[in-house]
C-alpha positions in Angstrom: 0.0 0.0 0.0 2.8 2.4 0.9 4.6 1.5 -2.4 1.4 2.2 -4.4 0.8 5.4 -2.5 4.4 6.5 -3.1 4.2 5.6 -6.8 0.9 7.4 -7.3 2.3 10.5 -5.5 5.4 10.5 -7.7 3.3 10.1 -10.9 0.9 12.9 -9.8 3.9 15.2 -8.9 5.6 14.4 -12.2 2.4 15.1 -14.2 1.9 18.4 -12.3 5.5 19.4 -12.8 5.2 18.6 -16.6 2.1 20.7 -16.9 3.6 23.6 -14.9 6.8 23.4 -16.9 4.9 23.4 -20.2 2.7 26.3 -19.1 5.8 28.3 -17.9 7.6 27.5 -21.1 4.7 28.7 -23.2 4.3 31.8 -21.1 8.0 32.7 -21.3 8.0 32.2 -25.0 5.1 34.6 -25.4 6.7 37.1 -23.2 10.0 36.8 -25.0 8.2 37.2 -28.4 6.4 40.2 -27.1 9.7 41.7 -25.9 11.3 41.0 -29.3 8.5 42.7 -31.1 8.5 45.7 -28.8 12.2 46.1 -29.3 11.8 45.9 -33.1 8.7 48.1 -33.2 10.8 50.8 -34.9 12.2 50.0 -38.3 15.5 51.2 -39.8 13.7 54.3 -41.2 12.3 55.3 -37.8 8.7 54.3 -38.6 6.6 52.6 -35.9 5.0 49.2 -36.6 2.0 47.5 -35.0 2.5 44.5 -32.6 0.7 41.3 -33.5 1.9 38.8 -30.8 -0.9 37.6 -28.5 -3.3 40.2 -29.9 -6.2 37.5 -29.9 -5.4 36.0 -26.5 -7.7 36.7 -23.7 -5.2 36.6 -20.8 -3.1 39.4 -19.3 -0.3 39.0 -21.9 -2.7 39.4 -24.7 -4.2 42.4 -23.1 -0.7 43.8 -22.6 0.1 43.2 -26.3 -3.0 44.9 -27.4 -2.2 47.9 -25.2 1.3 48.1 -26.7 -0.2 47.9 -30.1 -2.7 50.6 -29.5 0.0 52.9 -28.1 2.3 52.3 -31.0 -0.6 52.9 -33.5 -1.3 56.3 -31.9 2.4 57.1 -32.0 2.6 56.1 -35.6 -0.3 58.4 -36.5 1.4 61.3 -34.7 4.7 60.4 -36.3 3.1 60.3 -39.8 1.4 63.7 -39.1 4.7 65.2 -38.1 6.4 63.8 -41.2 3.7 65.3 -43.5 3.5 68.6 -41.6 6.2 70.3 -43.6 4.5 69.5 -46.9 1.1 70.4 -45.5 2.4 73.7 -44.2 4.0 74.5 -47.6 0.7 73.8 -49.3 -1.5 75.6 -46.8 0.7 78.7 -46.5 1.5 79.2 -50.2 -1.6 81.1 -51.2 -1.9 83.4 -48.1 1.8 84.2 -48.5 1.3 85.1 -52.2 -1.7 87.3 -51.2 0.4 89.1 -48.6 3.4 89.5 -50.9 1.3 90.9 -53.8 -0.6 93.2 -51.5 2.6 94.7 -50.1 4.1 95.1 -53.6 0.9 96.9 -54.8 0.9 99.0 -51.6 4.5 100.1 -52.3 3.5 101.3 -55.8 0.1 102.7 -54.9 -0.2 106.5 -54.6 -4.0 106.7 -53.8 -4.4 106.5 -50.0 -7.9 104.8 -50.3 -6.6 102.1 -52.6 -3.5 101.7 -50.4 -5.8 101.0 -47.4 -7.5 98.2 -49.5 -4.1 96.6 -50.1 -3.1 97.0 -46.5 -6.4 95.3 -45.4 -5.7 92.4 -47.7 -2.2 92.0 -46.3 -3.5 92.1 -42.7 -6.2 89.4 -43.6 -3.5 87.2 -45.1 -1.3 87.5 -42.1 -4.2 86.7 -39.8 -5.0 83.6 -41.8 -1.3 82.6 -41.8 -1.2 82.9 -38.0 -4.4 80.8 -37.5 -3.1 78.1 -39.8 0.2 77.9 -38.1 -1.4 77.8 -34.6 -3.9 75.1 -35.5 -1.5 72.8 -37.3 1.3 73.1 -34.7 -1.0 72.4 -31.8 -2.7 69.4 -33.4 -1.3 65.9 -33.2 -3.4 64.7 -36.1 -5.0 66.4 -39.1 -8.5 65.4 -37.8 -7.8 66.9 -34.4 -6.9 70.2 -36.1 -10.2 70.2 -37.9 -12.2 69.2 -34.9 -10.8 71.9 -32.6 -12.1 74.7 -34.8 -15.2 76.5 -33.4 -18.2 76.5 -35.7 -20.2 79.7 -36.3 -22.8 81.0 -38.7 -21.2 83.1 -41.5 -21.9 84.4 -45.0 -20.1 82.1 -47.4 -20.5 84.5 -50.3 -18.6 87.2 -48.3 -15.8 84.8 -47.6 -15.5 83.7 -51.2 -15.6 87.3 -52.4 -12.8 88.2 -50.1 -10.7 85.2 -51.2 -11.2 86.1 -54.9 -10.0 89.6 -54.3 -6.9 88.2 -52.8 -6.4 85.7 -55.6 -6.5 88.6 -58.2 -3.6 90.2 -56.3 -1.7 87.0 -55.8 -2.1 85.7 -59.4 -2.4 88.7 -61.7 -1.8 86.6 -64.8 -4.9 84.5 -64.1 -8.4 85.9 -64.7 -10.9 85.3 -61.9 -14.6 85.8 -62.6 -17.0 85.7 -59.6 -20.7 85.3 -59.8 -22.6 85.5 -56.5 -26.3 85.3 -55.7 -28.0 88.6 -54.6 -28.9 87.2 -51.2 -26.6 86.1 -48.4 -25.4 82.4 -48.3 -25.4 81.7 -44.5 -23.8 78.4 -43.5 -22.7 76.8 -40.3 -19.0 76.1 -40.1 -15.6 77.8 -40.0 -14.9 80.8 -42.3 -11.1 80.2 -41.9 -11.4 76.6 -43.1 -13.7 77.7 -45.9 -11.0 80.2 -47.0 -8.4 77.5 -46.6 -10.4 75.2 -48.8 -10.6 77.9 -51.5 -6.9 78.5 -51.2 -6.1 74.8 -52.0 -8.6 74.7 -54.8 -7.3 77.8 -56.5 -3.6 76.9 -55.9 -4.1 73.5 -57.6 -6.1 75.2 -60.4 -3.3 77.7 -61.0 -0.7 74.9 -61.0 -2.5 72.8 -63.6 -3.9 75.6 -65.7 
């Protein structure tokens, strides 16, 4: 009886040890794989990659892997936004800078004080738009955040378009601009700055490809 009890105990302990050893080995392999992927999450070009190890598992390691992956994905979005920020700024600022430059050039040559005030007003409007664009894009971590942070208001779209066209006629004197507006106001809910920014992109692309 003692021999059978001892043999049974040894077999049970051996089976338990084998199960624990297998579980520990699998656990350590998953942790090691997660560590390796975390270390290699940045490629040679400095871009962030998403983790895949244990993403479908329902235990703590799977949850940790999904947390790492979510953090890396957010960092990747921010990194991509920063990489494209220079190109976006160049595209966003090109037309307002052209409006300011042409207004100052015309202001330098203008002798009529009334017309000089018009050019001065255009230059001030262009500088204000430049300042708002820089502030909005520098404070945002993603393009969508920069758009969502803008306060909406009710404004006359026809008035915004009219002001933009006057600036385009100064910035692109070689291009004719014909504006047709309805007699009544066109009240919309949104951001006049973003509406002007949209017009700037549209006209800048049209001038480039015309």
